[in-house]
C-alpha positions as a printed Julia matrix, in Angstrom:
198×3 Matrix{Float64}:
  -0.01   0.0     0.01
   1.37   3.42   -0.99
   1.32   6.0     1.82
  -0.68   9.12    0.99
   1.03  12.48    0.93
  -0.08  15.39    3.09
  -2.85  17.56    1.68
  -1.88  21.26    1.44
  -3.37  23.42    4.19
  -4.8   25.86    1.63
  -3.86  25.98   -2.0
  -3.46  29.15   -4.05
  -4.36  29.95   -7.61
  -7.75  28.98   -9.04
  -8.56  26.83   -6.04
  -8.95  29.63   -3.51
 -10.56  31.95   -6.08
 -13.23  29.37   -6.9
 -13.62  27.81   -3.48
 -12.92  30.56   -0.95
 -13.77  33.85   -2.65
 -15.93  32.98   -5.69
 -18.13  36.09   -5.6
 -15.1   38.4    -5.76
 -13.76  36.51   -8.8
 -17.09  36.44  -10.66
 -18.01  32.81  -10.15
 -21.7   31.96   -9.79
 -21.29  30.86   -6.18
 -21.84  32.68   -2.92
 -18.79  33.5    -0.82
 -19.15  32.66    2.87
 -16.87  35.61    3.71
 -16.1   38.74    1.73
 -13.87  41.81    2.09
 -16.85  43.68    3.63
 -17.02  42.85    7.34
 -19.64  45.5     8.15
 -23.04  46.83    7.24
 -23.96  50.48    7.89
 -25.48  49.62   11.28
 -22.19  48.3    12.73
 -21.1   50.29   15.78
 -17.72  52.0    15.88
 -15.49  53.9    13.49
 -15.9   52.52    9.99
 -12.5   52.17    8.3
 -10.91  50.62    5.24
  -7.71  48.61    5.28
  -5.83  48.61    1.98
  -2.52  47.17    0.9
  -0.62  44.77   -1.31
   1.14  41.48   -0.71
   4.69  41.96   -2.06
   7.17  39.28   -3.13
  10.93  39.3    -2.66
  11.38  41.62   -5.64
   8.85  44.09   -4.23
   6.29  43.16   -6.89
   2.61  42.82   -5.89
   1.47  39.19   -5.84
  -1.61  38.69   -8.03
  -2.77  35.39   -6.53
  -2.51  35.85   -2.77
  -5.38  35.42   -0.33
  -5.59  37.65    2.74
  -7.9   36.84    5.63
  -8.54  39.01    8.7
 -10.14  38.26   12.03
 -10.88  40.9    14.63
 -12.85  42.12   17.63
 -15.73  44.54   17.24
 -15.54  48.18   18.37
 -16.35  47.1    21.94
 -13.42  44.68   22.03
 -15.5   41.5    21.74
 -15.23  38.69   19.21
 -18.36  37.69   17.32
 -19.05  34.04   18.1
 -22.38  33.25   16.44
 -24.23  34.0    13.22
 -27.0   35.62   15.29
 -24.51  38.01   16.91
 -23.04  38.87   13.51
 -26.44  39.64   12.02
 -27.55  41.67   15.05
 -24.37  43.75   15.06
 -23.95  44.12   11.3
 -20.39  42.92   11.82
 -18.9   39.64   10.59
 -15.57  39.75   12.44
 -13.9   37.76    9.67
 -13.13  38.79    6.09
 -11.41  37.34    3.05
  -9.94  39.07   -0.02
  -7.97  37.78   -2.98
  -5.45  40.09   -4.62
  -6.33  39.26   -8.23
  -9.29  41.5    -8.99
  -8.44  44.96   -7.64
  -6.22  47.57   -9.25
  -2.49  47.02   -8.62
  -3.28  43.57   -7.21
  -4.31  45.18   -3.93
  -6.53  43.93   -1.14
  -9.14  46.09    0.58
 -11.34  45.44    3.57
 -14.27  47.49    4.9
 -14.54  47.06    8.65
 -14.59  48.92   11.97
 -11.61  49.82   14.08
 -11.4   47.1    16.74
 -11.7   47.9    20.41
  -8.87  47.15   22.81
  -8.91  44.84   25.78
  -6.87  45.2    28.96
  -3.15  45.0    28.31
  -3.48  44.94   24.52
  -3.56  47.57   21.83
  -6.27  47.38   19.16
  -5.18  44.87   16.52
  -6.42  42.7    13.68
  -5.17  39.15   13.06
  -4.01  38.46    9.49
  -3.54  35.2     7.62
  -1.81  35.14    4.2
  -1.76  32.38    1.64
   0.37  32.95   -1.47
   2.33  31.17   -4.12
   5.39  29.36   -2.85
   3.94  28.87    0.65
   3.19  25.36    1.79
   1.58  26.68    4.95
  -0.16  30.01    5.38
   1.47  32.74    7.48
   0.09  34.71   10.42
   0.63  38.33   11.29
  -1.1   41.28   12.96
  -2.16  44.79   12.06
  -1.67  47.52   14.67
  -2.59  51.17   14.15
  -0.19  54.12   14.02
  -2.67  56.4    15.84
  -2.59  54.12   18.9
   0.99  54.88   19.95
   0.35  54.78   23.7
  -1.52  51.47   23.56
   1.06  50.03   21.15
   3.86  50.92   23.57
   2.25  48.69   26.22
   1.15  45.77   24.03
   2.9   42.58   25.15
   2.83  40.88   21.75
   4.06  43.94   19.86
   6.81  44.48   22.44
   7.96  40.87   21.97
   9.0   41.84   18.42
  12.49  43.35   18.0
  12.17  47.15   17.98
  13.63  47.51   14.48
  10.9   45.24   13.02
   7.79  46.56   14.82
   7.02  49.08   12.08
   6.17  46.18    9.73
   3.1   45.5    11.88
   1.77  49.06   12.03
  -0.76  50.37    9.51
  -0.59  54.03    8.52
  -3.76  56.11    8.79
  -4.91  58.62    6.16
  -8.15  60.56    6.02
 -10.03  60.58    2.73
 -13.42  62.03    1.71
 -14.81  58.51    2.24
 -13.38  58.2     5.76
 -10.34  56.71    7.46
  -8.08  54.42    5.45
  -5.2   52.41    6.93
  -2.39  51.33    4.59
  -0.83  47.96    5.43
   1.48  46.3     2.9
   2.55  42.71    3.58
   6.14  42.01    2.52
   6.82  38.3     2.19
  10.59  39.02    2.1
  12.89  42.02    2.4
  12.87  44.12   -0.77
  13.28  47.69   -1.94
   9.6   48.18   -1.02
  10.16  47.35    2.64
  11.38  44.93    5.28
   9.8   41.49    5.61
   6.61  41.69    7.64
   6.78  39.98   11.01
   5.05  36.6    10.9
   4.2   34.67   14.04
   4.87  30.98   14.63
   1.52  29.74   15.92
């Protein structure tokens, strides 16, 4: 009997586009999760998170998948479909980089609330070509300097690499936008984003 090989954790390319984010890619299937985590009734500051996943040459990756998971504006995770529908907040979003201009990703969400001892943050999972296992990171916010200075996880990262985890805020006519590029390796576009071994 021939032993079976390990199944990939998540595959990239047409598999995730068809299976994980079909609506975004124009397939006639409903996506369970989309880049829009909120409806207008969601409480808190409505924000957008935009960025690109960059390879070792600093070139945007056209077939990456970015997933985010976060607390609501009150600092609580959504745990049921009923809570999500009542709040107008999904808590989890998914975006492929193959359909937006410049191979970007963009999420519509609310700024997460903080809990004791932690700064506001968003968990990030990235799947991209060349990865056998997806990577995990976090998004912190540049306008939360005091909270960031006391965050245990952020402070566990070497000081010279912390900036790779901090999104930059800009105000636009449509509201607050945070820029967060994910660098898979060091390049002219930036230092490798900190990824956590979970």
